[in-house]
N, C-alpha and C positions, 0 to 999 in steps of 0.2 A: 450336077454330074460327076460322082466323085470318083479321083484314078484310082486303084487298088492294085496293092504290087502281091503278086502271086509267087509260091514255087510249087514245082510241079513234084508231085507224090514218086511218079515212076523213072524220072531221068534229072528229076533237081535245078531244072534250067528254073533263073528267076526270070518274069516278066510282069511287065504293068498292062492295065486295061481300064480303060474307060466304060464304067459300067451306068450304063440307062437304065435298067429295070434289074431286080432281083430276078428274074425268071430270063434273063439271059444268062446264052449257054457262054463258058469260057473255056476254052481250050487252049493247051500247049503249043506255044509258037513251034518249034523242036518235034514234039512227040506226039502231038495232035491228042494227048491225053486231055480227058476232063478231070482228073482226080489231081486236086491241089489244095495246097493251106493257104490263107490270107495271112502276109507277112505285116507285121507293124511298123510302120512308117515314122521316121524321124523327121521333125521340121524346124527349123528356125527360127524365132522370133525375138524383136530386138529387147533388149534389156529396159526395163522403166528406170532404172537407178543411174546409167551414165549417157545423159542424152548429149553429149559431147562429141563421143566418139562415131557418131552417126552422121557428124556435119561433114563437109565438103569443104575441102582449103580454100576453095575459091571462093564460098560464101562470105559476104560478109557480117562480121560480127555484130553489127549495130542491128541488124535484123533477124539474128537469132537461127539463122537458115532456112526457117519458112517461110512461104508465100505474103511478104507485105510485114511479116514480123508480128503478128495478130494473133501468135497462139500462143502466147504465155509462157515462154521458154524463156524468161530474163531473170 
């Protein structure tokens, strides 16, 4: 079930909704208008090139910071 971000065409309110079906009616929480535009969302993803920046400072370096050290990060 994706969460979509919308902006109301009538009042400019930005809001999010979990959409269970394409037939689900979406209304603005401020003015209750059904006229809206879906906004593009930005998301964060870990960079693959710099694994050391994602390690916790308390994790032992001999284990590589993962469960048991078996993830091949040596």
